[in-house]
C-alpha positions in Angstrom: -5.2 8.8 -40.4 -5.1 5.0 -40.8 -6.1 4.7 -37.2 -9.2 6.8 -37.7 -10.2 4.8 -40.8 -9.7 1.5 -38.9 -11.8 2.8 -36.0 -14.6 4.0 -38.3 -14.6 0.7 -40.3 -14.8 -1.3 -37.1 -17.6 0.9 -35.8 -19.5 0.5 -39.1 -19.0 -3.3 -38.9 -20.2 -3.4 -35.3 -23.4 -1.4 -36.1 -24.0 -3.6 -39.2 -23.7 -6.7 -37.0 -26.1 -5.3 -34.4 -28.7 -4.7 -37.1 -28.6 -8.3 -38.1 -30.6 -9.6 -35.1 -32.3 -12.9 -35.4 -35.1 -14.7 -33.7 -38.3 -13.4 -32.3 -38.2 -9.7 -31.6 -38.3 -8.9 -27.9 -39.6 -5.4 -26.9 -39.4 -6.0 -23.2 -35.9 -6.9 -22.1 -36.7 -8.8 -18.9 -34.2 -11.4 -18.0 -33.6 -13.5 -14.9 -30.0 -12.9 -13.9 -30.0 -15.6 -11.2 -29.3 -19.2 -11.8 -31.2 -20.4 -8.8 -34.8 -21.8 -8.5 -37.8 -19.6 -8.3 -38.8 -19.7 -4.7 -42.3 -18.4 -5.4 -43.1 -21.5 -7.6 -42.9 -23.8 -4.6 -46.1 -24.3 -2.7 -46.5 -26.3 0.4 -48.8 -29.3 0.2 -51.3 -30.6 2.7 -50.1 -33.4 5.0 -50.6 -36.9 3.6 -53.4 -38.8 5.3 -54.6 -42.3 4.7 -58.4 -42.6 4.4 -60.2 -45.3 6.4 -61.6 -46.8 3.2 -59.0 -47.1 0.4 -61.7 -48.3 -2.1 -63.3 -44.8 -1.9 -60.2 -43.1 -3.4 -60.8 -41.9 -7.0 -58.8 -43.3 -9.9 -55.5 -41.3 -10.5 -55.6 -39.1 -13.5 -52.3 -38.0 -15.2 -52.0 -34.3 -14.8 -55.1 -34.2 -12.6 -55.6 -32.6 -9.2 -54.5 -34.3 -6.1 -56.3 -34.2 -2.7 -53.2 -32.7 -1.1 -52.5 -30.1 -3.8 -52.7 -26.5 -2.5 -55.7 -24.5 -3.6 -54.9 -20.9 -2.8 -57.9 -19.4 -4.5 -60.3 -21.8 -2.8 -58.6 -21.3 0.5 -59.0 -17.5 0.2 -62.6 -17.8 -0.8 -63.3 -20.2 2.2 -61.5 -17.8 4.5 -63.7 -14.9 3.4 -66.8 -17.0 4.0 -67.6 -18.0 0.4 -68.1 -21.2 -1.5 -65.3 -22.2 -4.0 -67.8 -24.4 -5.9 -70.1 -21.4 -6.4 -67.2 -19.2 -7.5 -66.1 -21.8 -10.1 -69.7 -22.0 -11.4 -69.9 -18.1 -11.6 -66.6 -18.1 -13.6 -68.2 -20.5 -16.0 -71.3 -18.3 -16.3 -69.1 -15.3 -17.1 -67.3 -17.3 -19.9 -70.6 -18.5 -21.2 -72.0 -14.9 -21.3 -68.9 -13.6 -23.0 -69.1 -16.3 -25.6 -72.8 -15.8 -26.3 -72.2 -14.5 -29.8 -69.6 -17.1 -30.7 -65.9 -17.5 -30.3 -62.9 -17.9 -32.5 -61.3 -21.2 -31.4 -57.8 -20.2 -32.6 -57.8 -16.6 -31.3 -54.6 -17.1 -29.3 -52.7 -18.3 -32.3 -54.1 -15.5 -34.5 -53.2 -12.8 -31.9 -49.7 -14.2 -31.4 -49.1 -14.2 -35.1 -50.4 -10.6 -35.5 -48.3 -9.5 -32.5 -45.2 -11.1 -33.9 -45.7 -9.3 -37.2 -46.2 -6.0 -35.4 -43.2 -6.5 -33.2 -41.1 -7.4 -36.2 -41.9 -4.1 -37.7 -41.3 -2.1 -34.5 -38.0 -3.6 -33.2 -36.4 -0.3 -32.5 -33.5 1.5 -34.1 -30.0 0.2 -34.5 -28.6 1.8 -31.4 -31.6 0.8 -29.3 -31.0 -2.8 -30.3 -27.2 -2.4 -29.9 -27.5 -1.2 -26.3 -30.5 -3.5 -25.5 -32.9 -0.7 -24.7 -36.5 -1.2 -23.9 -38.7 -0.1 -26.9 -41.9 -1.7 -25.7 -43.7 1.5 -24.7 -42.6 3.4 -27.8 -43.8 0.5 -30.1 -47.2 0.1 -28.5 -47.9 3.9 -27.9 -50.3 4.1 -30.9 -52.4 1.4 -29.3 -52.5 2.9 -25.8 -55.6 4.5 -24.3 -55.4 8.1 -23.1 -57.4 7.8 -19.9 -58.1 11.5 -19.6 -59.5 11.8 -23.1 -61.6 8.7 -22.5 -62.9 10.1 -19.3 -63.9 13.4 -21.0 -65.6 11.4 -23.8 -67.6 9.4 -21.3 -68.6 12.6 -19.3 -69.7 14.3 -22.5 -71.8 11.3 -23.3 -73.5 11.6 -19.9 -72.0 8.6 -18.3 -71.6 8.9 -14.5 -68.0 8.5 -13.4 -68.1 8.5 -9.6 -64.7 6.7 -9.1 -62.9 9.2 -11.4 -61.3 12.4 -10.1 -63.5 15.5 -10.2 -63.6 17.5 -13.4 -60.6 19.8 -14.0 -58.2 17.7 -11.8 -55.3 16.1 -13.6 -52.1 14.5 -12.3 
């Protein structure tokens, strides 16, 4: 009998300690298990070349772009026959169009604070935290979009959906 009481007491203490988690709540438990470098973060640079006129070089800017820095997006646009300058201008046009009714300058901070508050209230139950289970999808389920219900709503409203599966076909 004393052994059973000791086991139950230790179990209760362990569960109580697991419930006392600190820090920012994490719903996705993604961790890098390797101690090595990230091989995808290393990009090859262009070969260094000395221009004929050294006075034509621009002034160095801390944190600015270098002539030998890789530009994967620009390289892909050039390879497909496009103009990177035109693509950058088009991106600015999209941002300008999206901001036509005004923007909230601190939207990222506001969203981060609201998400932290939401995650603090949806951290998972004691055993889920104890066994480090992923509760992300359960926590955000009320905010997820039912694609089939939305498709039906759009079809009822008369919106053409040519890229969607035909009516009556579900996964």
